[in-house]
C-alpha positions in Angstrom: 105.5 18.1 -21.3 102.2 16.7 -22.5 102.3 15.3 -26.1 100.1 17.1 -28.6 97.2 15.5 -30.6 98.4 12.4 -32.4 101.7 12.3 -30.4 102.0 9.1 -28.3 103.1 8.3 -24.9 104.5 4.9 -24.2 103.7 2.1 -21.7 106.2 -0.7 -21.3 105.4 -4.4 -21.0 108.6 -6.5 -21.1 110.2 -6.0 -24.6 107.2 -4.1 -25.9 106.7 -0.3 -25.9 103.0 0.4 -26.4 102.1 3.7 -27.9 98.9 5.2 -26.5 97.2 8.5 -26.6 94.9 10.4 -24.2 92.0 11.5 -26.5 90.2 13.9 -24.0 87.5 14.0 -21.4 89.7 14.3 -18.3 87.7 13.8 -15.2 85.2 11.5 -16.9 84.8 7.7 -16.5 87.9 6.0 -18.0 87.3 4.3 -21.4 90.1 2.4 -23.1 89.7 1.7 -26.9 91.5 -1.4 -28.5 91.6 -1.5 -32.3 91.7 -4.6 -34.4 94.2 -6.7 -36.4 97.5 -4.8 -37.2 95.9 -1.4 -37.5 96.5 1.6 -35.2 94.5 3.7 -32.8 94.0 6.3 -35.7 91.3 4.0 -37.1 88.8 5.1 -34.3 86.5 7.7 -35.9 87.0 11.2 -34.4 83.2 11.7 -34.2 82.8 8.5 -32.2 85.6 9.6 -29.8 83.9 13.0 -29.5 80.6 11.4 -28.7 82.2 9.4 -25.9 83.8 12.5 -24.5 80.5 14.4 -24.7 78.8 11.6 -22.8 81.2 11.9 -19.9 84.1 9.5 -20.7 87.8 10.1 -20.4 89.0 8.3 -23.6 92.3 6.7 -24.4 93.4 4.4 -27.2 96.6 2.5 -27.9 98.4 0.6 -30.7 98.7 -3.1 -30.1 102.1 -4.6 -30.3 103.0 -5.2 -34.0 100.8 -2.2 -35.0 101.2 1.5 -35.4 103.8 3.2 -33.3 104.2 0.3 -30.8 107.0 -2.2 -30.9 107.1 -4.5 -34.0 108.6 -8.0 -33.9 109.8 -8.7 -37.5 112.6 -10.9 -36.4 110.0 -13.4 -35.2 109.0 -14.0 -38.8 105.5 -14.5 -40.0 103.2 -16.5 -42.2 99.7 -16.0 -43.5 97.2 -15.0 -40.7 95.1 -18.0 -41.4 98.1 -20.4 -41.1 99.1 -18.6 -37.9 95.7 -19.2 -36.3 95.9 -22.9 -37.1 99.4 -23.3 -35.7 99.7 -24.9 -32.3 102.2 -22.4 -31.0 102.5 -18.6 -31.0 104.9 -17.1 -33.5 106.2 -14.3 -31.3 104.2 -13.7 -28.1 101.1 -15.0 -26.4 97.6 -13.6 -26.1 98.3 -13.1 -22.4 101.1 -10.7 -23.4 98.6 -8.7 -25.4 96.2 -8.4 -22.5 99.0 -7.4 -20.3 99.8 -4.6 -22.8 96.3 -3.2 -22.1 96.9 -3.3 -18.4 100.3 -1.6 -18.9 98.5 1.3 -20.7 96.0 1.5 -17.8 99.0 1.7 -15.4 100.7 4.4 -17.4 97.5 6.4 -17.5 97.1 6.0 -13.7 93.8 4.2 -14.1 93.0 1.5 -11.6 90.2 0.2 -13.9 88.4 1.3 -17.1 85.5 0.5 -19.4 87.1 -1.4 -22.3 85.8 -1.2 -25.9 87.5 -3.6 -28.4 86.8 -3.8 -32.1 87.5 -6.9 -34.3 90.6 -8.6 -32.9 90.6 -5.9 -30.3 87.3 -7.3 -29.1 89.1 -10.6 -28.3 91.8 -8.8 -26.5 89.2 -6.9 -24.5 87.4 -10.1 -23.5 90.7 -11.8 -22.5 91.7 -8.7 -20.5 88.4 -9.0 -18.6 89.2 -12.7 -18.0 92.8 -12.3 -17.0 92.5 -9.0 -15.1 88.8 -8.8 -14.0 89.5 -6.1 -11.4 90.8 -3.7 -14.1 87.7 -3.9 -16.3 84.5 -2.0 -15.3 82.5 -3.0 -18.4 83.2 -4.7 -21.7 82.2 -3.9 -25.2 83.2 -6.3 -28.0 82.3 -5.4 -31.6 82.7 -7.4 -34.8 84.8 -10.0 -32.9 85.0 -13.7 -32.0 84.6 -15.2 -28.5 87.9 -14.6 -26.7 88.5 -18.3 -25.9 88.1 -19.5 -29.5 91.1 -20.4 -31.6 92.4 -22.9 -34.2 89.8 -24.7 -36.3 87.0 -23.8 -34.0 87.4 -20.1 -35.1 86.3 -21.2 -38.6 82.6 -21.1 -37.7 82.8 -17.4 -37.2 84.7 -16.6 -40.4 83.0 -15.7 -43.7 85.0 -17.6 -46.3 83.7 -15.5 -49.1 84.9 -12.3 -47.4 88.3 -13.8 -46.7 88.6 -14.8 -50.4 87.6 -11.3 -51.5 90.2 -9.6 -49.3 92.9 -12.0 -50.5 92.2 -10.9 -54.1 92.9 -7.3 -53.4 96.2 -6.3 -55.1 97.7 -2.8 -55.1 101.2 -1.5 -56.0 103.7 -1.1 -53.2 104.3 2.4 -51.8 102.3 4.9 -49.8 99.6 5.5 -52.4 99.1 1.7 -52.9 98.9 1.2 -49.1 96.2 3.8 -48.8 94.3 2.4 -51.8 94.5 -1.1 -50.3 93.2 0.2 -46.9 90.2 1.9 -48.6 89.4 -1.3 -50.7 89.6 -3.6 -47.6 87.5 -1.3 -45.5 84.9 -1.0 -48.2 84.7 -4.8 -48.3 84.1 -4.9 -44.6 81.7 -2.0 -44.4 78.1 -2.5 -43.6 75.8 -2.2 -46.7 73.3 -0.5 -44.4 75.3 2.7 -44.2 77.1 5.0 -46.7 80.8 4.5 -47.1 82.9 7.6 -46.3 85.9 7.1 -48.5 87.4 10.4 -47.6 87.4 9.6 -43.8 88.9 6.2 -44.5 91.7 7.7 -46.6 92.3 10.2 -43.8 92.6 7.5 -41.2 94.8 5.3 -43.4 97.1 8.2 -44.2 97.8 8.7 -40.5 99.3 5.2 -40.2 103.1 5.4 -40.4 103.1 1.6 -41.1 100.5 -0.1 -43.3 99.0 -2.7 -41.1 96.6 -3.6 -43.8 99.5 -4.8 -46.0 101.7 -6.2 -43.3 100.5 -9.8 -43.3 103.6 -10.9 -41.2 102.5 -8.6 -38.3 98.9 -9.8 -38.8 100.0 -13.4 -38.5 101.9 -12.7 -35.3 98.9 -11.0 -33.7 96.3 -13.5 -35.0 98.6 -16.4 -34.0 99.1 -15.4 -30.4 97.7 -18.3 -28.4 95.4 -17.9 -25.5 96.0 -20.2 -22.5 93.4 -18.8 -20.2 89.9 -19.6 -19.3 87.8 -21.9 -21.5 84.4 -20.9 -20.1 83.0 -20.6 -23.7 82.5 -24.4 -23.5 80.2 -23.9 -20.5 77.8 -21.6 -22.4 78.1 -23.1 -25.9 75.1 -25.5 -25.4 72.9 -22.5 -24.5 73.8 -20.5 -27.6 70.8 -20.0 -30.0 71.4 -21.8 -33.3 71.7 -20.1 -36.7 73.6 -17.2 -38.1 70.9 -14.6 -37.1 71.6 -15.6 -33.4 75.3 -15.0 -33.6 76.3 -12.1 -31.4 73.4 -12.5 -29.0 74.5 -12.0 -25.5 73.7 -14.9 -23.3 72.3 -14.8 -19.8 74.7 -15.7 -17.0 75.0 -15.6 -13.3 77.9 -13.2 -12.9 80.5 -11.3 -14.7 81.5 -7.8 -15.8 78.8 -5.6 -17.4 79.0 -6.4 -21.1 77.1 -6.5 -24.4 78.0 -6.9 -28.0 77.8 -5.2 -31.4 76.3 -7.5 -33.9 76.7 -7.9 -37.6 73.9 -7.5 -40.2 70.8 -9.5 -39.5 67.5 -9.0 -37.8 67.7 -5.7 -35.9 66.4 -5.7 -32.4 66.6 -3.1 -29.6 69.9 -3.3 -27.7 69.8 -4.7 -24.2 72.4 -3.8 -21.5 73.1 -6.5 -19.0 75.6 -8.4 -16.9 77.2 -11.3 -18.7 80.6 -12.9 -18.5 83.0 -11.6 -21.1 83.6 -15.2 -22.4 79.9 -15.7 -23.2 79.8 -13.0 -26.0 79.6 -14.8 -29.4 80.1 -12.6 -32.4 80.7 -13.2 -36.1 83.3 -11.5 -38.2 81.0 -9.0 -39.8 80.7 -5.3 -40.5 79.8 -2.9 -37.8 76.1 -1.7 -38.0 75.7 -0.5 -34.5 77.6 0.8 -31.5 77.4 0.0 -27.9 77.8 3.0 -25.6 78.7 2.4 -22.0 76.2 4.3 -19.8 76.3 4.3 -16.0 78.1 1.0 -15.8 76.0 -0.7 -18.4 76.1 -0.8 -22.2 73.4 0.5 -24.5 73.1 -0.1 -28.2 72.9 3.1 -30.4 72.6 3.5 -34.1 75.9 4.8 -35.6 73.9 7.3 -37.7 73.7 9.2 -34.5 77.4 9.1 -33.8 79.2 9.4 -37.2 
């Protein structure tokens, strides 16, 4: 029996059951979507998914561990997400475990490899998956994310302190209505000022979440605090990164790697460029999403989201 829309299937990676969903486009190029910190697959806009399907992709998305309908680890405890990032050890699981979750989903789907699109923390997971399992990643798109090999104090250069403080001040009553109101306020704070904010769509996505990842700071801390022990190639390209905030998110040239590009935050807008760069060379700031990278024939092209949603 094939689950209906919104009904998950499950992949298994050790103690974690990972909820995923086939979103359509059977027969197309496989595309795996990885959403960000503590929120579920329901936060991918339907119009964006439809556009991917129309462009010839077979799309699937999953809930990361400690999010949505996947296994949660409350017994491991939690702290604030920032404190968890600064800790030397993981609270519950490693970043490698999180990349292996993505591969478990590929296995459950019967995909030997896929294009991988990660947003926010999902972008880091996508980059790390390309580093740890390069044969499983056809191309990589990382949006509104950090370099996958950055952690601890070094992550601070990519974080907007004012935005973090603004999010910390958001207070809403406990309960379902308060959870949805908090999700709307947090999403509004993150949204690009260049585009209109669709509150009704955000409310719809937040209402589909059975667990409020926006409020669950313990789950956020376990995810954000998952330490990466893999490649540190970011150090090899750091000296070649253009200086200044306007340069953040600019893909750097490299000799080899998986096809990749990045979605940048607000700043000078330039035409997108597809190219082949190693996953670890993508440098992004934690900023709203003004553009979308669409995988096309093994490469990634930048599109205005006004043409997608």
